[in-house]
C-alpha positions in Angstrom: 0.0 0.0 0.0 2.8 2.4 0.9 4.6 1.7 -2.4 1.4 2.3 -4.3 0.9 5.6 -2.5 4.4 6.7 -3.3 4.2 5.7 -7.0 0.8 7.5 -7.5 2.0 10.6 -5.6 5.1 10.8 -7.8 3.1 10.3 -11.0 0.6 13.1 -10.2 3.1 15.4 -8.4 1.2 15.6 -5.0 1.8 14.3 -1.5 1.1 10.8 -0.4 -1.4 12.2 2.1 -3.4 13.7 -0.8 -3.4 10.4 -2.5 -4.6 8.7 0.6 -7.4 11.2 1.0 -8.6 10.5 -2.5 -8.4 6.7 -2.1 -10.4 6.9 1.1 -12.9 9.3 -0.5 -12.1 12.0 2.1 -12.9 15.8 1.5 -10.3 18.5 1.1 -9.1 17.6 -2.4 -10.0 19.5 -5.5 -11.9 17.7 -8.2 -9.0 18.1 -10.7 -6.5 16.6 -8.3 -9.0 13.8 -7.4 -9.4 12.9 -11.1 -5.6 13.0 -11.6 -5.1 10.5 -8.8 -7.7 8.2 -10.2 -6.3 8.4 -13.7 -2.8 7.7 -12.3 -4.2 4.5 -10.6 -5.5 3.4 -14.0 -2.2 4.2 -15.9 -0.1 2.4 -13.2 -2.4 -0.7 -13.3 -3.8 -0.5 -9.8 -7.4 -1.3 -9.0 -9.5 1.6 -7.8 -10.9 1.3 -4.2 -14.3 -0.4 -4.2 -16.3 2.7 -3.5 -14.7 4.5 -6.5 -14.9 1.7 -9.1 -18.2 3.0 -10.4 -16.5 6.2 -11.7 -15.2 5.8 -15.2 -11.8 7.3 -16.0 -11.8 10.0 -18.7 -10.1 8.5 -21.7 -8.2 10.3 -24.4 -7.0 8.5 -27.5 -3.4 9.1 -28.6 -3.1 7.9 -32.2 0.4 7.4 -33.6 1.5 6.0 -37.0 4.4 4.0 -35.5 6.8 3.6 -32.6 10.0 2.8 -34.6 10.7 6.4 -35.3 11.9 7.7 -31.8 10.0 11.0 -32.3 6.7 9.3 -31.7 7.5 7.6 -28.4 8.9 11.0 -27.3 5.6 12.7 -28.1 3.7 9.9 -26.4 5.7 10.3 -23.2 5.1 14.0 -22.9 1.4 13.9 -23.9 0.6 10.8 -21.8 2.3 12.3 -18.7 0.6 15.7 -19.2 -2.8 14.0 -19.7 -2.4 12.0 -16.5 -1.6 15.2 -14.5 -4.9 16.6 -15.7 -7.0 13.5 -14.7 -7.2 12.1 -18.2 -6.1 8.5 -19.1 -4.2 8.2 -22.4 -5.1 5.3 -24.6 -2.2 4.6 -27.0 -3.2 3.5 -30.5 -0.3 2.6 -32.8 -0.9 1.6 -36.4 0.8 -1.4 -37.8 1.3 -2.3 -41.5 -1.6 -4.5 -42.6 -3.1 -4.3 -39.1 -5.5 -1.8 -37.4 -5.9 1.4 -39.4 -6.3 4.9 -38.1 -10.0 4.8 -39.0 -10.4 1.5 -37.1 -8.9 3.1 -34.0 -11.2 6.0 -34.3 -14.2 3.6 -34.4 -12.9 1.8 -31.3 -12.3 5.0 -29.4 -15.8 6.2 -30.2 -17.2 3.0 -28.8 -15.2 3.7 -25.6 -16.8 7.2 -25.4 -13.5 8.9 -25.2 -13.3 12.5 -24.1 -11.0 13.5 -26.9 -8.3 12.4 -29.3 -4.8 13.6 -30.1 -3.3 12.6 -33.4 0.5 12.8 -34.2 1.8 12.1 -37.7 -1.6 10.9 -39.0 -3.4 10.7 -42.3 -4.5 14.3 -41.8 -1.0 15.3 -43.1 -1.6 13.6 -46.5 -3.8 15.3 -49.0 -4.6 12.0 -50.9 -5.4 9.9 -47.9 -8.9 9.0 -46.6 -10.2 11.6 -44.1 -13.8 10.4 -43.4 -12.9 9.3 -39.9 -11.9 12.9 -39.0 -15.3 14.1 -40.3 -16.9 11.5 -38.1 -15.2 12.9 -35.0 -16.2 16.4 -36.0 -19.8 15.4 -36.5 -19.9 14.0 -32.9 -18.2 17.1 -31.5 -15.3 15.0 -30.1 -12.4 17.3 -29.0 -9.4 16.7 -31.3 -5.9 18.2 -31.6 -3.5 17.5 -34.4 0.3 17.6 -34.1 2.2 19.0 -37.1 1.0 20.2 -40.4 -2.5 19.1 -41.6 -4.4 19.6 -44.8 -6.8 22.6 -45.0 -10.4 22.6 -43.9 -10.4 19.9 -41.3 -11.3 22.5 -38.7 -9.3 21.1 -35.8 -6.8 23.0 -33.7 -3.2 22.1 -34.6 0.2 22.3 -32.9 3.0 22.4 -35.5 6.8 22.8 -35.8 7.7 25.4 -38.5 8.9 23.1 -41.3 9.9 25.9 -43.6 12.0 27.5 -40.9 13.6 24.2 -40.1 14.8 23.8 -43.7 15.9 27.4 -44.0 18.1 27.0 -41.0 19.6 23.8 -42.4 20.1 25.4 -45.8 21.9 28.4 -44.3 24.1 26.2 -42.2 25.2 24.1 -45.2 25.7 27.2 -47.4 27.8 28.8 -44.7 30.1 25.7 -44.9 30.5 26.3 -48.6 28.1 23.7 -50.0 26.7 24.8 -53.3 25.0 21.5 -54.4 22.4 20.9 -51.7 19.6 18.3 -52.0 16.5 17.4 -50.1 15.2 14.0 -48.9 11.5 14.4 -48.3 8.3 12.4 -47.8 5.5 11.8 -50.3 4.4 14.7 -52.6 1.0 14.9 -50.8 2.6 15.1 -47.4 2.0 18.6 -45.9 5.2 18.9 -43.7 7.3 17.9 -46.8 5.5 20.4 -48.9 6.3 23.1 -46.4 9.9 22.0 -46.2 10.2 22.2 -50.0 8.8 25.8 -49.9 11.3 26.7 -47.3 14.2 25.2 -49.3 13.3 27.1 -52.4 13.0 30.3 -50.4 16.4 29.7 -48.8 18.0 28.9 -52.2 16.5 32.1 -53.7 17.6 34.2 -50.8 21.2 32.9 -51.4 21.0 33.9 -55.0 20.5 30.4 -56.4 17.8 27.9 -57.0 16.8 24.3 -56.2 16.8 22.0 -59.2 14.0 19.4 -59.3 16.6 16.7 -59.6 17.9 17.7 -56.2 14.6 16.8 -54.5 14.0 13.1 -53.9 11.1 11.6 -52.0 11.1 8.5 -50.0 9.7 6.6 -47.0 10.4 8.0 -43.5 12.8 5.2 -42.7 16.5 4.4 -42.7 16.0 2.4 -45.9 14.0 5.2 -47.5 16.6 7.7 -46.7 19.4 5.5 -48.0 17.6 5.0 -51.4 16.8 8.7 -51.8 20.2 9.9 -50.7 22.0 7.5 -53.1 20.3 9.2 -56.0 21.3 12.6 -54.7 24.9 11.7 -54.1 25.1 10.2 -57.6 23.8 13.5 -58.9 26.7 15.3 -57.3 25.0 16.7 -54.2 27.4 17.3 -51.2 24.9 18.6 -48.6 21.8 16.6 -47.7 18.8 17.9 -45.8 16.5 15.1 -44.7 12.9 15.3 -43.4 13.5 12.9 -40.5 16.4 11.6 -38.4 15.9 8.0 -39.7 16.2 9.2 -43.3 19.3 11.1 -42.3 20.9 8.0 -40.8 20.0 6.2 -44.1 21.8 9.1 -46.0 24.9 8.6 -43.9 24.8 4.9 -44.8 24.3 5.8 -48.5 27.4 8.0 -48.5 29.5 5.3 -46.9 28.3 2.7 -49.4 29.6 5.0 -52.1 32.9 5.2 -50.4 32.4 8.7 -49.2 33.3 10.1 -45.8 30.7 11.9 -43.6 31.2 14.8 -43.0 34.4 15.4 -44.9 32.9 14.7 -48.4 29.2 14.7 -47.7 27.3 16.6 -45.0 24.0 15.4 -43.7 21.3 17.2 -41.7 18.3 15.4 -40.0 15.1 16.6 -38.6 13.5 16.0 -35.1 16.6 15.5 -32.8 15.1 12.3 -31.6 16.7 10.1 -29.0 20.3 9.0 -29.4 21.1 11.3 -32.4 24.1 12.6 -30.3 25.3 9.0 -30.0 25.5 8.1 -33.7 28.8 8.0 -35.6 29.2 10.8 -36.5 26.8 12.5 -34.1 23.9 13.9 -36.3 23.4 17.5 -37.0 19.7 17.9 -36.9 16.8 20.3 -36.3 15.2 19.9 -33.0 11.4 20.0 -32.6 10.4 21.5 -29.2 8.6 18.2 -28.2 7.9 19.2 -24.6 6.3 22.6 -25.4 4.3 21.2 -28.3 3.0 18.2 -26.4 1.9 20.4 -23.4 0.3 22.8 -25.7 -1.7 20.0 -27.5 -3.0 18.7 -24.1 -3.9 22.3 -23.0 -5.9 22.8 -26.2 -7.6 19.4 -25.7 -8.4 20.1 -22.1 -10.0 23.4 -22.9 -12.3 21.7 -25.4 -13.2 19.0 -23.0 -14.1 21.6 -20.4 -16.4 23.2 -23.0 -14.3 26.2 -23.9 -14.1 27.4 -27.5 -10.7 26.9 -29.1 -9.7 28.6 -32.3 -8.8 26.2 -35.1 -5.8 28.3 -36.1 -2.4 26.5 -36.0 0.1 27.1 -33.2 3.5 27.3 -34.9 6.6 26.5 -32.8 10.1 27.5 -33.8 12.6 24.7 -34.3 16.3 24.8 -33.4 19.3 23.7 -35.4 21.6 21.5 -33.4 25.1 21.3 -35.0 27.0 18.2 -34.4 29.5 16.1 -36.4 27.7 15.1 -39.5 28.3 18.5 -41.2 31.6 20.1 -42.2 33.2 22.5 -44.6 32.6 21.5 -48.2 35.6 20.1 -50.1 36.6 22.5 -52.9 37.0 20.8 -56.4 
């Protein structure tokens, strides 16, 4: 019992005495704190006291496309912890290839009468993907928050990292090192964050007095293998500076350079995107653009909580500024 009190108190950020008052249904605890304690019991896997079992936890769906890319577990940790602090229980829904789809998860969440849903990296970012399940949520007035760029007209509030700024920072960094042949590894053509990155790259190239040739833009999957395939084409086209739309793609680009017998960063410089876990432990450590995951995750939960409480939330996008983190995968360009 003492161990349970300590774990719940630590999870919620209150004293063990406060947890004890909640578990014994005693007065003197705010409703928000009481709900946070009950939610923490659910998250930690403890049974609620008998007199409290009739109260259903407030559930929030957290829908992610995958867990292999470290950026998504990082978002899940921040969002899940912040939800628990507000008395909401996160329900993690991770898509699998050939398995449960995003639309299937939405149907399951609606059956569970969830209080709201947070999406990160979902089909809302792809213009050519099916979007009927989002319309279903809107029709039922379910509070929803989207993380990162979405297609227009969905009407949900969004929390995004400034993709154009991220690429502009990366471009200026490579240009300052003397790289003149810079290429992009992006996601699919209908992918909104990739579209924004392309716009940012063209603006940066123009500001530097140059241009971005179409052959210096290659699209691929957001994976190490996708990055390797796309980067191989760019390297064979003579590109010496690579800007990638994700850290896994960037690691694939490093592998592609090495498979061509080229040194990173002496002959080819690589920049990633996200600054996900362990990117400072790769060889070489990866220069990348950091998404402010903590701030974005907390903002998403705040927007969702306001909606759950019945407050009106503007559907405008909250845009967060990224930060270039320079490490060992970029260096001065070799002069021909």
